[in-house]
matplotlib code that plots the C-alpha trace (Angstrom):
import matplotlib.pyplot as plt

x = [3.0, 3.2, 5.5, 3.1, 0.2, 1.7, 3.1, 6.3, 5.5, 5.5, 8.5, 10.6, 9.4, 10.5, 13.9, 14.1, 13.0, 15.6, 18.3, 17.3, 17.4, 20.8, 22.1, 20.9, 22.2, 25.5, 25.9, 25.2, 27.7, 30.4, 29.7, 30.2, 33.3, 34.8, 33.5, 33.8, 36.5, 34.3, 34.6, 32.2, 30.0, 29.6, 28.8, 26.2, 24.6, 24.4, 22.9, 20.2, 19.1, 19.0, 16.9, 14.6, 14.0, 13.9, 16.2, 19.7, 22.4, 25.6, 28.2, 30.7, 30.3, 29.4, 31.3, 29.5, 30.1, 28.8, 25.6, 25.1, 25.5, 23.0, 20.5, 21.0, 20.8, 17.4, 16.0, 17.2, 15.8, 12.4, 12.3, 13.1, 10.5, 7.8, 8.6, 8.3, 5.0, 3.5, 4.7, 3.3, 0.0, -0.3, 0.4, -2.2, -4.7, -4.0, -4.2, -7.5, -7.7, -10.1, -7.4, -4.8, -7.0, -8.2, -4.6, -4.2, -7.3, -6.2, -2.8, -4.4, -6.6, -3.6, -1.6, -4.4, -4.6, -3.8, -4.5, -5.1, -4.1, -1.6, -2.0, 1.1, 0.1, -3.2, -3.0, -5.6, -4.6, -4.3, -7.5, -9.3, -7.7, -8.9, -12.4, -12.6, -11.3, -13.7, -16.7, -15.8, -15.3, -11.5, -9.6, -6.7, -4.4, -2.9, 0.6, 1.0, 3.6, 2.0, 0.1, -2.7, -3.3, -3.1, -5.9, -8.1, -7.6, -8.5, -11.6, -12.7, -12.1, -9.3, -6.7, -3.6, 0.1, 1.7, 5.3, 7.5, 6.5, 10.1, 11.3, 11.2, 9.8, 6.9, 6.0, 6.3, 3.9, 1.4, 1.9, 3.5, 4.6, 1.0, -0.4, -2.0, -1.1, 0.4, -0.3, 2.6, 0.7, 3.3, 4.1, 7.8, 8.7, 12.0, 10.1, 7.6, 10.4, 12.1, 8.8, 8.3, 11.8, 11.4, 7.9, 9.1, 11.9, 9.4, 6.8, 7.7, 4.1, 2.7, 1.1, 2.6, 1.0, 3.0, 2.1, 4.5, 4.7, 7.6, 7.5, 11.2, 10.3, 8.2, 11.0, 12.8, 9.7, 9.1, 12.7, 12.1, 9.2, 6.1, 3.5, 1.7, 2.8, 0.1, 0.6, -2.3, -1.4, -1.5, -4.9, -6.3, -5.1, -6.8, -10.1, -10.1, -9.5, -12.2, -14.6, -14.1, -14.1, -16.3, -18.4, -21.2, -18.8, -17.1, -20.5, -21.6, -18.4, -18.8, -22.4, -22.1, -19.0, -19.3, -23.0, -24.4, -27.8, -26.5, -24.3, -22.1, -18.6, -15.8, -13.8, -11.3, -12.2, -9.9, -11.4, -10.4, -9.3, -12.6, -14.9, -17.7, -16.7, -13.6, -13.7, -16.8, -16.9, -18.2, -21.3, -22.0, -21.3, -24.0, -22.7, -24.7, -28.0, -27.2, -25.7, -26.2, -22.6, -20.9, -17.4, -15.4, -12.1, -10.2, -6.6, -5.1, -1.6, -0.7, -2.4, -5.3, -8.2, -10.7, -14.2, -13.7, -15.3, -18.1, -15.9, -13.3, -12.8, -12.2, -9.3, -8.3, -6.3, -8.0, -8.9, -12.2, -12.7, -16.4, -18.8, -22.0, -23.8, -22.4, -24.7, -24.1, -20.3, -20.8, -22.7, -20.0, -17.3, -19.1, -19.5, -15.8, -14.8, -15.3, -11.8, -11.3, -7.9]
y = [-0.4, -3.7, -5.2, -4.2, -5.7, -9.1, -9.5, -10.9, -14.5, -13.7, -11.4, -14.3, -16.5, -14.0, -13.9, -17.7, -17.6, -15.1, -17.1, -20.3, -18.4, -16.9, -20.4, -21.8, -18.9, -18.8, -22.6, -22.5, -19.7, -21.4, -24.7, -23.3, -21.5, -24.7, -27.2, -25.1, -22.7, -19.7, -16.1, -15.3, -13.0, -15.7, -18.3, -16.0, -15.3, -19.0, -19.7, -17.0, -18.0, -21.7, -21.0, -18.6, -21.2, -18.5, -20.5, -19.5, -20.1, -21.5, -18.8, -21.3, -25.0, -27.1, -30.3, -33.4, -32.5, -29.0, -30.4, -32.8, -29.9, -27.9, -30.7, -30.7, -26.9, -26.9, -29.6, -27.8, -24.5, -25.9, -27.7, -24.6, -22.6, -25.3, -25.2, -21.5, -21.5, -24.3, -22.7, -19.3, -20.9, -22.6, -19.4, -17.5, -20.3, -20.2, -16.4, -14.7, -11.5, -9.9, -10.2, -8.6, -5.7, -5.4, -5.1, -2.3, -0.5, -0.8, 0.6, 3.6, 4.3, 4.2, 6.5, 9.1, 9.0, 12.1, 13.0, 9.3, 6.9, 4.0, 0.8, -1.3, -4.9, -6.6, -8.9, -8.7, -5.2, -3.8, -5.4, -3.7, -0.4, -0.8, -1.7, 1.5, 3.7, 2.2, 2.8, 6.5, 6.9, 7.7, 6.8, 4.3, 1.8, -1.3, -2.6, -6.3, -8.9, -12.2, -13.8, -15.1, -11.7, -10.1, -12.4, -11.5, -7.8, -8.4, -10.3, -7.3, -4.9, -3.0, -1.0, -3.1, -2.7, -6.2, -5.8, -5.2, -1.9, -1.4, -0.9, 2.6, 1.8, 0.0, 3.1, 5.2, 2.9, 3.6, 7.3, 8.0, 11.4, 12.4, 10.6, 12.3, 9.5, 6.0, 3.2, 0.9, -2.2, -4.9, -7.4, -6.5, -3.4, -2.9, -3.0, -0.4, 1.8, 1.6, 2.4, 5.4, 6.7, 6.2, 7.7, 10.8, 11.2, 11.1, 13.3, 15.4, 16.3, 12.8, 11.6, 8.3, 5.8, 2.8, -0.5, -1.5, -5.0, -4.3, -1.3, -0.4, 0.3, 3.3, 5.8, 4.5, 4.9, 8.4, 9.3, 7.8, 10.2, 8.5, 10.9, 8.2, 4.7, 2.3, -1.0, -3.5, -5.3, -2.1, -1.1, -4.6, -4.5, -1.2, -2.3, -5.5, -3.5, -1.0, -3.9, -5.0, -1.6, 0.5, -1.9, 0.6, 3.2, 0.6, -0.6, 3.0, 3.7, 0.4, 0.9, 4.6, 4.5, 1.1, 0.4, 1.6, 2.1, 5.0, 6.6, 8.5, 9.5, 11.5, 13.7, 16.6, 19.6, 22.6, 26.1, 27.9, 31.5, 32.5, 30.7, 32.5, 30.9, 33.1, 35.6, 33.9, 32.2, 28.7, 30.4, 32.7, 30.0, 27.8, 24.8, 22.1, 23.8, 25.0, 21.8, 19.1, 18.0, 18.3, 19.9, 17.8, 19.5, 22.2, 22.2, 25.7, 26.0, 22.5, 22.8, 20.4, 22.0, 19.4, 20.3, 23.9, 26.7, 28.8, 31.9, 30.2, 32.2, 30.4, 31.4, 30.4, 27.1, 25.8, 22.1, 21.0, 17.5, 16.8, 14.0, 13.6, 11.9, 12.1, 14.8, 16.8, 16.6, 17.6, 20.8, 21.6, 21.1, 23.5, 26.0, 25.8, 26.1, 22.6, 21.3, 18.1, 16.8]
z = [-18.0, -19.8, -17.2, -14.5, -16.4, -17.1, -13.6, -12.1, -13.1, -16.8, -16.5, -15.0, -17.9, -20.5, -18.9, -19.1, -22.7, -23.7, -21.8, -23.8, -27.1, -26.2, -25.4, -28.7, -30.8, -28.9, -29.2, -32.9, -33.5, -31.5, -33.2, -36.7, -35.6, -34.3, -36.9, -40.1, -38.8, -39.9, -38.7, -35.8, -38.0, -40.7, -38.0, -36.4, -39.8, -40.5, -37.1, -37.4, -40.9, -39.9, -36.7, -38.5, -41.3, -43.9, -46.2, -47.3, -49.8, -48.4, -48.6, -47.5, -48.4, -45.4, -44.7, -43.5, -39.8, -40.5, -42.1, -39.2, -36.8, -38.8, -38.5, -34.7, -34.6, -36.4, -34.1, -31.0, -32.3, -33.2, -29.8, -28.0, -29.9, -29.3, -25.6, -25.4, -27.3, -25.2, -21.9, -22.9, -24.0, -20.6, -18.7, -20.7, -20.1, -16.3, -16.1, -15.5, -17.6, -15.1, -12.5, -14.7, -15.6, -12.0, -10.9, -13.5, -12.3, -8.7, -9.5, -11.3, -8.3, -5.9, -8.1, -7.9, -4.1, -2.0, 1.6, 2.3, 5.0, 4.6, 6.7, 6.8, 7.6, 7.2, 10.1, 12.9, 14.0, 10.4, 9.3, 12.2, 11.4, 7.8, 8.9, 11.0, 8.2, 5.8, 8.2, 8.5, 4.7, 5.0, 1.8, 2.5, 1.0, 2.6, 2.2, 2.8, 2.0, 3.1, 0.2, 2.4, 4.0, 0.5, -0.8, 2.2, 1.5, -2.2, -1.2, 0.9, -2.0, -0.3, -2.3, -1.9, -2.6, -2.3, -1.0, 2.0, 3.7, 4.9, 1.3, 0.0, -3.5, -1.9, 0.2, -2.9, -4.7, -1.9, -2.5, 0.9, -0.4, -0.7, 2.3, 5.3, 7.7, 8.1, 10.5, 11.1, 12.3, 11.7, 14.5, 14.3, 16.3, 14.4, 11.1, 12.3, 13.5, 10.1, 8.3, 10.4, 9.7, 5.9, 5.8, 7.5, 5.0, 2.1, 3.8, 6.7, 7.4, 7.6, 10.8, 12.0, 14.4, 15.3, 17.0, 19.7, 21.2, 23.6, 26.0, 25.2, 21.6, 22.2, 22.7, 19.6, 17.5, 18.7, 17.8, 14.4, 13.8, 15.2, 16.5, 18.5, 19.7, 20.8, 22.6, 22.0, 25.3, 27.4, 25.8, 26.3, 30.0, 30.6, 29.0, 31.0, 34.2, 33.3, 32.6, 36.2, 37.9, 35.6, 33.6, 32.8, 31.5, 29.2, 28.0, 27.2, 25.2, 23.3, 22.5, 21.7, 19.6, 17.9, 17.6, 14.2, 15.8, 17.9, 15.2, 17.6, 16.6, 17.9, 15.6, 15.7, 13.6, 12.9, 13.1, 9.9, 9.7, 8.1, 10.5, 12.2, 15.4, 15.7, 18.6, 20.0, 23.4, 24.1, 25.6, 22.6, 20.0, 21.6, 19.6, 21.3, 20.7, 17.2, 15.6, 18.2, 18.6, 22.0, 22.3, 24.7, 24.5, 22.6, 21.5, 21.6, 20.2, 21.4, 24.8, 25.3, 27.3, 28.5, 29.5, 28.2, 30.2, 28.8, 28.6, 26.4, 23.2, 19.9, 17.6, 14.1, 14.2, 17.4, 17.1, 18.5, 19.8, 19.5, 20.0, 17.9, 15.1, 11.6, 10.4, 13.6, 13.1, 9.5, 10.6, 13.1, 10.5, 8.2, 11.0, 11.8, 8.2, 6.9, 7.7, 9.6, 10.7]

ax = plt.figure().add_subplot(projection="3d")
ax.plot(x, y, z, "-o")
ax.set_aspect("equal")
plt.show()
């Protein structure tokens, strides 16, 4: 706990301090052995009592060279101690206690996460993913290595693990073993593939979405365990083409899905085994009239049925893809058994 609290900077300084003390003690011991021809234990004892300034009685009389060496040893020991004290005082003065305790609180929050999402990378893509997750109230944690991106994440109040997402211990710090999903949003396709492979090893049920810059990377990412691979360039190209060929459709989707004034969302909801919807048809359930949300598609045992017919019968485990306001989707989730995917 203490090492996490004081941070890597102070840890490196502690190592340096210990090295300096070891050099002084070792030099003093060796000096007495060579100058006074003492046994190593006697020389070590003399060195420690000299440096600690507790006073001592000379077990073995010191020669003139030995006394001169003792003076030098005292001066070097006092100098080393003054350096350590001044350097430590400067570090404490430069350290904001609020940042240290804030880091501790953030670590505690991350350790308690379960069923959350992990966003690897807080660049332009990762930041947008985080923004969407926050707007929908989905708990998430960001993994980022770049100090500038880390500072931006901290400024936005995002739960952050600073480190390389391709390293196993960093993924474990983000509680990958308890996570529901992970978004690999780094600009390096190889890194995203490696993250997907590692995440699947820690959590075989985790849902993995990867960003792919190169078309040839998609198959490798899928083999590594990715459930979805998304290319920003392909999506951007499709949206630009839609803006030319179907501008009103694109405008409706942008306004309906991203304008807070409309409060329309699209979610997928699992029908539980105890839901009242089981054994009812689309017609009998009358979902649009009863809760207000619109069922756009139904996933039955892996088969996606779009624009479901009125005689479609619901079963436990079916996944509804619905469009509606937040309160309407909440009512539908309650009707289906209150379980969202």
